[in-house]
C-alpha positions as CSV (number, residue, x, y, z in Angstrom):
1,M,-15.8,100.0,-25.6
2,P,-19.1,98.2,-26.1
3,A,-21.9,98.8,-23.7
4,L,-23.4,96.0,-21.6
5,H,-25.8,93.6,-23.3
6,K,-29.3,94.9,-24.0
7,G,-30.9,93.4,-21.0
8,W,-28.9,95.8,-18.8
9,R,-30.8,98.7,-20.2
10,G,-34.2,97.3,-19.1
11,R,-32.9,96.4,-15.7
12,V,-31.4,99.8,-15.1
13,L,-34.6,101.5,-16.1
14,A,-36.5,99.2,-13.8
15,A,-34.1,100.2,-11.0
16,L,-34.7,103.9,-11.8
17,L,-38.5,103.4,-11.8
18,M,-38.3,101.4,-8.6
19,A,-36.6,104.4,-6.9
20,M,-39.2,106.9,-8.1
21,P,-41.9,108.3,-5.8
22,P,-45.6,108.1,-7.0
23,L,-46.0,110.7,-9.7
24,A,-48.8,112.7,-11.2
25,L,-49.2,111.7,-14.8
26,V,-51.1,114.7,-16.1
27,A,-51.4,118.3,-15.1
28,S,-54.4,119.5,-13.1
29,P,-57.2,121.3,-15.0
30,G,-56.1,124.8,-15.8
31,Q,-52.5,124.1,-14.9
32,E,-50.1,126.0,-17.3
33,T,-46.7,124.5,-16.2
34,A,-45.7,120.9,-15.3
35,T,-44.9,120.0,-11.8
36,P,-41.4,118.5,-10.9
37,D,-43.1,115.1,-10.6
38,Q,-44.5,115.4,-14.1
39,V,-41.2,116.4,-15.5
40,R,-39.5,113.4,-13.8
41,E,-42.2,111.2,-15.3
42,A,-41.7,112.7,-18.8
43,A,-37.9,112.2,-18.4
44,A,-38.3,108.6,-17.4
45,V,-40.7,107.9,-20.4
46,A,-38.3,109.6,-22.8
47,L,-35.4,107.5,-21.4
48,K,-37.5,104.3,-21.8
49,Q,-38.3,105.2,-25.4
50,G,-34.7,105.9,-26.3
51,R,-35.1,109.7,-26.6
52,N,-31.9,110.3,-24.6
53,A,-31.3,113.9,-25.5
54,Q,-34.8,114.9,-24.4
55,A,-34.4,112.9,-21.1
56,Y,-31.1,114.6,-20.6
57,S,-32.7,118.1,-21.1
58,F,-35.5,117.2,-18.6
59,S,-32.9,116.1,-16.0
60,E,-30.9,119.3,-16.5
61,A,-34.0,121.4,-15.9
62,L,-34.8,119.4,-12.7
63,L,-31.3,119.8,-11.4
64,H,-31.3,123.5,-12.1
65,R,-34.3,123.7,-9.8
66,D,-32.8,121.4,-7.2
67,P,-29.2,120.2,-7.5
68,Q,-29.9,117.4,-5.0
69,D,-32.8,115.8,-7.0
70,R,-31.6,112.3,-6.7
71,L,-33.9,110.8,-9.4
72,A,-32.9,113.5,-11.8
73,L,-29.3,112.7,-11.3
74,L,-29.9,109.0,-12.1
75,I,-31.8,109.9,-15.3
76,K,-29.1,112.3,-16.3
77,S,-26.4,109.7,-15.7
78,R,-28.3,107.1,-17.7
79,S,-29.1,109.4,-20.6
80,A,-25.5,110.9,-20.6
81,R,-24.1,107.4,-20.9
82,S,-26.3,106.7,-24.0
83,L,-25.1,109.9,-25.5
84,G,-21.5,108.9,-25.0
85,E,-20.9,111.5,-22.2
86,F,-19.3,109.0,-19.9
87,R,-17.6,111.5,-17.5
88,D,-20.9,113.4,-17.0
89,A,-22.6,110.0,-16.5
90,R,-20.1,109.0,-13.8
91,L,-20.3,112.3,-11.9
92,S,-24.1,112.3,-11.9
93,A,-24.2,108.7,-10.7
94,R,-21.7,109.4,-7.9
95,Q,-23.7,112.3,-6.7
96,A,-26.8,110.2,-6.7
97,W,-24.9,107.6,-4.6
98,K,-23.9,110.2,-2.0
99,L,-27.6,111.3,-1.7
100,A,-29.0,107.8,-1.5
101,E,-30.4,106.8,1.9
102,S,-32.2,103.5,1.4
103,D,-31.0,100.2,-0.1
104,S,-33.3,100.7,-3.1
105,Q,-31.7,104.1,-3.8
106,K,-28.2,102.8,-3.3
107,Y,-28.9,99.8,-5.6
108,A,-30.2,102.1,-8.3
109,A,-27.2,104.4,-8.1
110,S,-24.8,101.5,-8.1
111,M,-26.3,99.9,-11.2
112,V,-26.3,103.2,-13.1
113,M,-22.7,103.9,-12.1
114,A,-21.6,100.4,-13.1
115,Q,-23.1,100.9,-16.6
116,A,-21.5,104.3,-17.0
117,L,-18.1,102.8,-16.1
118,S,-18.5,99.7,-18.2
119,S,-19.6,101.6,-21.3
120,G,-16.6,103.9,-20.8
121,G,-14.2,101.0,-20.8
122,Q,-13.6,100.9,-17.0
123,K,-14.6,97.3,-16.5
124,T,-12.7,96.8,-13.2
125,L,-14.3,99.7,-11.5
126,A,-17.7,98.6,-12.9
127,K,-17.3,95.3,-11.1
128,F,-16.7,97.1,-7.8
129,W,-19.9,99.1,-8.2
130,L,-21.8,95.9,-9.1
131,R,-20.6,94.4,-5.9
132,R,-22.0,97.4,-4.2
133,A,-25.3,96.7,-6.0
134,V,-25.3,93.2,-4.7
135,Q,-24.6,94.4,-1.2
136,H,-27.6,96.8,-1.2
137,A,-30.0,94.8,-3.4
138,P,-33.4,95.1,-1.6
139,N,-34.5,91.6,-2.6
140,R,-33.1,88.3,-3.9
141,H,-34.2,88.9,-7.5
142,L,-32.4,92.2,-7.8
143,E,-29.3,90.6,-6.1
144,R,-29.3,87.9,-8.8
145,V,-29.6,90.5,-11.5
146,A,-26.5,92.3,-10.2
147,I,-24.6,89.1,-9.9
148,R,-25.5,88.1,-13.5
149,D,-24.3,91.5,-14.8
150,F,-21.1,91.2,-12.7
151,R,-20.3,88.0,-14.5
152,Y,-21.1,89.5,-17.9
153,V,-18.7,92.4,-17.2
154,R,-16.0,90.1,-15.9
155,A,-16.2,88.0,-19.1
156,A,-16.0,91.1,-21.2
157,S,-13.1,92.6,-19.4
158,P,-9.5,92.0,-20.5
159,W,-8.5,92.2,-16.8
160,L,-9.3,89.5,-14.3
161,H,-8.1,89.7,-10.7
162,R,-8.4,87.0,-8.1
163,F,-7.0,87.4,-4.6
164,S,-7.2,85.8,-1.2
165,F,-6.2,87.0,2.3
166,S,-6.0,84.8,5.4
167,V,-4.9,84.9,9.0
168,A,-3.9,81.5,10.3
169,P,-2.6,80.3,13.7
170,E,0.3,77.9,12.8
171,S,2.1,75.4,15.0
172,N,5.2,75.3,12.8
173,I,5.9,78.5,10.9
174,N,9.6,77.8,10.3
175,N,9.2,74.2,9.1
176,G,11.3,73.2,12.1
177,S,11.7,69.8,13.6
178,S,9.2,68.3,16.1
179,E,12.1,66.2,17.6
180,R,14.4,67.3,20.4
181,S,17.5,65.7,19.0
182,S,19.1,64.6,15.7
183,F,22.4,63.3,14.4
184,L,25.4,65.5,13.4
185,N,26.8,65.5,9.9
186,Y,27.5,61.8,9.2
187,A,30.6,62.2,7.1
188,L,32.2,64.5,9.7
189,T,31.4,62.4,12.8
190,E,32.5,59.2,10.9
191,V,36.0,60.7,10.6
192,L,36.3,62.3,14.0
193,L,34.3,59.9,16.2
194,G,34.0,56.7,14.2
195,G,30.2,56.8,13.9
196,P,27.1,59.0,14.1
197,A,26.7,61.4,17.1
198,E,23.4,62.7,18.4
199,F,22.9,66.3,19.4
200,Q,20.1,68.4,20.9
201,L,18.0,70.6,18.8
202,G,17.1,74.0,20.0
203,G,16.0,77.5,19.1
204,S,14.7,77.9,15.5
205,Q,15.8,74.4,14.6
206,R,12.7,73.2,16.4
207,A,9.2,74.1,15.4
208,L,8.0,77.6,16.3
209,S,4.4,78.5,16.6
210,G,2.8,81.8,15.7
211,I,0.3,83.6,13.4
212,E,0.7,83.5,9.6
213,Y,-0.6,86.4,7.5
214,S,-0.9,85.5,3.9
215,F,-1.9,87.4,0.7
216,N,-2.1,85.8,-2.7
217,S,-3.0,87.6,-6.0
218,R,-3.5,86.3,-9.5
219,S,-4.1,88.8,-12.4
220,R,-4.3,88.3,-16.1
221,F,-4.6,90.7,-19.0
222,R,-6.3,89.1,-22.1
223,F,-4.7,90.8,-25.0
224,R,-6.1,88.5,-27.7
225,E,-9.2,86.3,-27.8
226,T,-11.3,84.3,-30.3
227,P,-14.3,82.0,-29.7
228,T,-11.9,79.1,-29.1
229,R,-8.5,80.6,-28.2
230,A,-7.2,83.1,-25.6
231,H,-3.8,84.7,-25.0
232,D,-3.0,86.2,-21.5
233,L,-0.3,88.1,-19.7
234,T,-0.2,87.1,-16.1
235,V,1.0,88.5,-12.8
236,A,1.3,86.4,-9.6
237,V,2.1,87.6,-6.1
238,D,2.5,85.5,-3.0
239,L,3.3,87.1,0.4
240,R,3.5,85.5,3.8
241,T,4.7,87.0,7.1
242,Y,4.5,85.9,10.7
243,T,4.3,86.9,14.4
244,L,5.8,84.5,17.0
245,S,3.8,83.2,19.9
246,S,5.1,83.8,23.5
247,E,6.2,80.1,23.7
248,A,8.2,80.5,20.4
249,K,9.9,83.7,21.7
250,A,10.9,81.9,24.9
251,Q,12.3,79.0,22.8
252,A,14.2,81.2,20.3
253,P,14.7,84.7,21.9
254,D,16.8,86.0,19.0
255,A,14.2,85.0,16.3
256,K,11.6,87.3,14.8
257,G,8.5,86.5,12.7
258,S,10.0,88.4,9.8
259,D,13.0,86.0,9.8
260,F,10.6,83.4,8.1
261,S,8.7,85.8,5.8
262,Y,8.3,84.8,2.2
263,A,7.6,86.8,-0.9
264,S,7.4,85.7,-4.6
265,Y,6.6,87.7,-7.7
266,A,6.2,86.3,-11.2
267,L,5.3,87.6,-14.7
268,G,4.2,85.2,-17.4
269,Y,2.3,84.3,-20.5
270,A,-0.6,81.8,-20.8
271,H,-2.4,80.4,-23.8
272,K,-5.5,78.2,-23.7
273,G,-7.9,76.8,-26.3
274,L,-10.7,74.4,-26.9
275,N,-10.2,71.1,-28.7
276,F,-11.8,67.7,-29.2
277,D,-15.1,69.1,-30.3
278,R,-15.0,71.5,-27.4
279,K,-14.9,68.7,-24.9
280,G,-11.3,69.4,-24.1
281,E,-9.2,72.4,-23.2
282,Y,-5.4,72.7,-23.5
283,R,-3.2,75.1,-21.6
284,L,0.3,76.4,-22.1
285,S,2.1,78.8,-19.8
286,G,5.4,80.2,-18.8
287,Q,6.5,82.3,-15.9
288,A,9.7,84.1,-14.7
289,G,10.0,85.4,-11.2
290,Q,12.0,85.8,-8.0
291,S,11.5,84.9,-4.4
292,W,12.7,86.3,-1.1
293,Y,13.0,84.6,2.3
294,G,13.5,86.5,5.5
295,G,13.8,89.7,3.5
296,D,16.8,88.3,1.5
297,E,16.8,87.2,-2.1
298,Y,16.3,83.4,-2.2
299,T,15.9,82.2,-5.8
300,R,15.1,83.3,-9.3
301,F,13.1,80.9,-11.4
302,I,11.6,80.0,-14.8
303,R,8.5,77.8,-15.0
304,L,6.9,76.1,-18.0
305,S,3.8,73.9,-18.1
306,A,1.5,72.2,-20.5
307,G,-1.9,70.7,-19.6
308,Q,-5.0,69.1,-21.1
309,S,-8.4,68.5,-19.7
310,Y,-11.3,66.5,-21.2
311,K,-14.9,66.3,-20.2
312,L,-16.4,62.8,-20.1
313,E,-20.0,61.8,-19.8
314,R,-22.0,62.3,-16.6
315,Q,-20.0,65.3,-15.3
316,R,-16.7,63.4,-15.2
317,R,-13.5,65.2,-16.1
318,V,-9.8,64.1,-16.5
319,N,-6.9,66.5,-16.4
320,A,-3.2,66.0,-17.1
321,R,-0.3,68.4,-16.7
322,L,3.4,68.4,-17.2
323,S,5.6,71.1,-15.8
324,T,9.2,72.0,-15.3
325,E,11.0,74.6,-13.2
326,R,14.5,75.9,-13.4
327,Q,15.7,77.4,-10.1
328,F,18.7,79.7,-10.0
329,G,19.6,79.6,-6.3
330,V,21.0,82.6,-4.3
331,M,20.6,81.3,-0.8
332,T,20.1,77.7,-2.0
333,S,21.4,75.4,-4.8
334,D,20.5,75.6,-8.5
335,Q,17.8,73.0,-9.2
336,D,15.8,71.6,-12.1
337,T,12.4,70.0,-11.2
338,W,10.1,68.0,-13.5
339,R,6.6,67.3,-12.4
340,G,3.6,65.3,-13.8
341,D,0.1,65.5,-12.5
342,L,-3.0,63.4,-13.4
343,S,-6.4,64.0,-11.9
344,Y,-9.9,62.6,-12.3
345,S,-13.2,64.1,-10.9
346,F,-16.8,62.8,-11.0
347,R,-20.1,63.3,-9.3
348,L,-21.3,60.7,-6.8
349,G,-24.9,59.4,-6.6
350,S,-25.4,61.6,-3.5
351,G,-24.5,64.7,-5.5
352,A,-21.1,65.1,-3.8
353,T,-18.1,65.6,-6.1
354,L,-14.9,63.5,-5.6
355,W,-11.6,64.6,-7.0
356,S,-8.4,62.5,-6.9
357,G,-4.9,63.1,-8.2
358,L,-1.5,61.5,-8.8
359,T,1.8,63.4,-8.8
360,L,5.2,62.3,-9.8
361,A,8.3,64.5,-9.6
362,Q,12.1,64.4,-10.1
363,A,14.6,67.0,-9.1
364,S,18.3,67.4,-9.9
365,A,20.5,70.0,-8.2
366,S,24.0,71.5,-8.0
367,T,24.1,70.2,-4.4
368,A,23.5,66.4,-4.3
369,S,21.6,66.5,-1.0
370,N,18.8,68.5,-2.7
371,E,18.1,66.0,-5.4
372,F,15.0,63.9,-4.9
373,S,12.3,61.7,-6.5
374,E,8.7,62.0,-5.3
375,A,5.3,60.3,-5.7
376,G,2.1,61.6,-4.2
377,L,-1.6,60.9,-4.0
378,S,-4.4,63.3,-3.0
379,T,-8.2,63.3,-2.9
380,Q,-10.9,65.9,-2.1
381,L,-14.6,65.4,-1.4
382,T,-17.0,68.3,-1.8
383,L,-20.4,67.6,-0.1
384,A,-23.5,68.1,-2.1
385,K,-25.5,69.8,0.7
386,P,-24.4,72.7,3.0
387,V,-23.6,71.9,6.6
388,L,-24.7,74.7,8.9
389,G,-25.0,77.0,5.9
390,A,-21.4,76.2,4.7
391,T,-20.1,74.3,1.7
392,V,-17.7,71.6,3.1
393,L,-14.6,70.1,1.5
394,F,-12.5,67.2,2.9
395,G,-9.0,66.7,1.7
396,L,-6.4,63.9,2.2
397,S,-2.9,63.5,0.7
398,A,0.2,61.4,1.1
399,R,3.6,62.1,-0.4
400,D,6.8,59.9,-0.5
401,R,10.0,61.8,-1.2
402,D,13.4,60.1,-1.4
403,Y,16.8,61.8,-1.3
404,D,19.7,59.5,-2.4
405,V,22.3,61.6,-0.6
406,S,22.2,63.1,2.9
407,R,24.8,64.7,5.2
408,H,23.2,63.0,8.1
409,S,22.9,59.4,7.0
410,P,24.7,57.0,4.6
411,D,21.3,55.7,3.6
412,G,20.1,59.0,2.3
413,R,16.9,60.6,3.5
414,Q,13.4,59.3,3.2
415,D,10.4,61.6,4.0
416,R,6.8,60.4,4.2
417,K,4.3,63.3,4.5
418,Y,0.6,62.9,5.4
419,S,-1.9,65.7,5.3
420,A,-5.6,66.2,6.1
421,D,-7.8,69.3,5.9
422,V,-11.4,70.4,6.2
423,S,-12.5,73.6,4.4
424,L,-15.8,75.5,5.0
425,L,-17.1,78.2,2.7
426,F,-19.9,80.2,4.5
427,R,-22.1,81.3,1.6
428,D,-24.9,82.6,3.9
429,I,-22.5,85.2,5.2
430,D,-22.0,87.8,2.4
431,Y,-20.4,91.2,2.3
432,Y,-19.9,92.9,-1.0
433,G,-20.0,89.5,-2.7
434,F,-17.3,87.9,-0.5
435,N,-17.8,84.9,1.8
436,P,-15.7,84.0,4.9
437,T,-13.8,80.7,4.8
438,L,-12.4,78.5,7.5
439,R,-9.8,75.8,7.0
440,L,-8.5,73.3,9.5
441,S,-5.3,71.5,8.4
442,A,-2.9,69.0,9.9
443,S,0.2,67.4,8.5
444,K,2.9,65.0,9.7
445,N,6.3,64.5,8.1
446,D,8.0,61.1,9.0
447,S,11.7,61.1,8.2
448,N,14.5,58.7,9.0
449,I,16.4,61.9,10.1
450,G,15.1,63.6,13.2
451,L,16.0,67.0,12.0
452,Y,13.2,66.7,9.3
453,E,10.5,65.2,11.5
454,S,7.7,67.7,11.8
455,H,4.1,68.1,12.8
456,R,1.9,71.0,11.8
457,F,-1.5,72.2,12.7
458,G,-3.2,75.3,11.3
459,V,-6.5,77.1,11.5
460,N,-6.9,79.4,8.5
461,F,-9.5,82.3,8.4
462,G,-9.9,83.9,5.0
463,I,-12.3,85.4,2.4
464,Q,-13.4,84.3,-1.0
465,S,-15.4,85.8,-3.8
466,A,-19.0,84.5,-3.9
467,F,-19.2,84.8,-7.7
């Protein structure tokens, strides 16, 4: 695997020299042997001049004298990497890390270890050590250096992993009704009673509050790439589980949080490329996967999508996407859903960014009551300047979904859902290159059938990569 770009060499050498104590440059008059400080200086100079074998020999001599000579370990790691001895380079850098005490020493060890790993083809581990370098950087300049090298390694790596984890108090973890009553099956009561009959909702039919624990992961392996095209294998994981509040346990004594847990796993292929004189980018993807609800298999699915984005003048962008999903139901009906999305984003005069989107969808199913048509509008505003050190995003959305057939009404079912959220990314709080996030969200679903009336409020605490 190729080494990092040439600028890395100079920065790692700078990190080494920064960690060195003041050294004697010449022997004292009449001195016949060099002092350890002079050998260290000679080794650093040899390393800087590209005489890696000589630098390696000097470091070995220093370590024979003192196996815990931290600077000698760094020089040995750096020279071993240049000589292609990657295992030796890693072991020396790891030992230097164990001996490091100050931020400067930890930064130097992290940078040297990252280069040894990257040059040996272990890009993912190299990114972890660069995050360590960011965490222990003794000043902003060296922090920016480590971030820049992290981005370089990420771009050069065939693997890319993105994940998020959050803990969120939720007012409606089961998507239950906010109403206390609804109507019985219309067709049945029409025959038996001559009209609709109202009944009381209870237990898990009504909204249950609790805590949601969510984990999402997106990974891709880029197996082929040219300057304008990329081919990826993808893996997606979505996991959610819950604990019930004391109020929810009193309302539904037999229910458990795991009854509403959700898991989804998907494998896929994605292809993207530049077009329209590099102003546009097209994307094609396909996924196959399976989901579980409450621990039981829920559906199997196949998804296909095609999209195109285009950069306009003055930082404006338009994006279009068409997708379809074939759902093979286990606990639910089979369903085919087509969806079209169109979005537009631009920079306001204040520097804020405004994004807006239109969605149209149509679903057909083996069970008529699951067929629907949908139209939705959404918008998001990202403020130009931080508020209390946080990047702030405001979001609004509205969705109109119509079901022609419903068991509960001869007029079908009409749902109108409205949502609002505020998200904060705290960039001033950083740990290993991750920032905490806070999201406040609220939604209301108005339906002509009380069973589907719902209100939801959530407070989401999570983490997000800073770079």
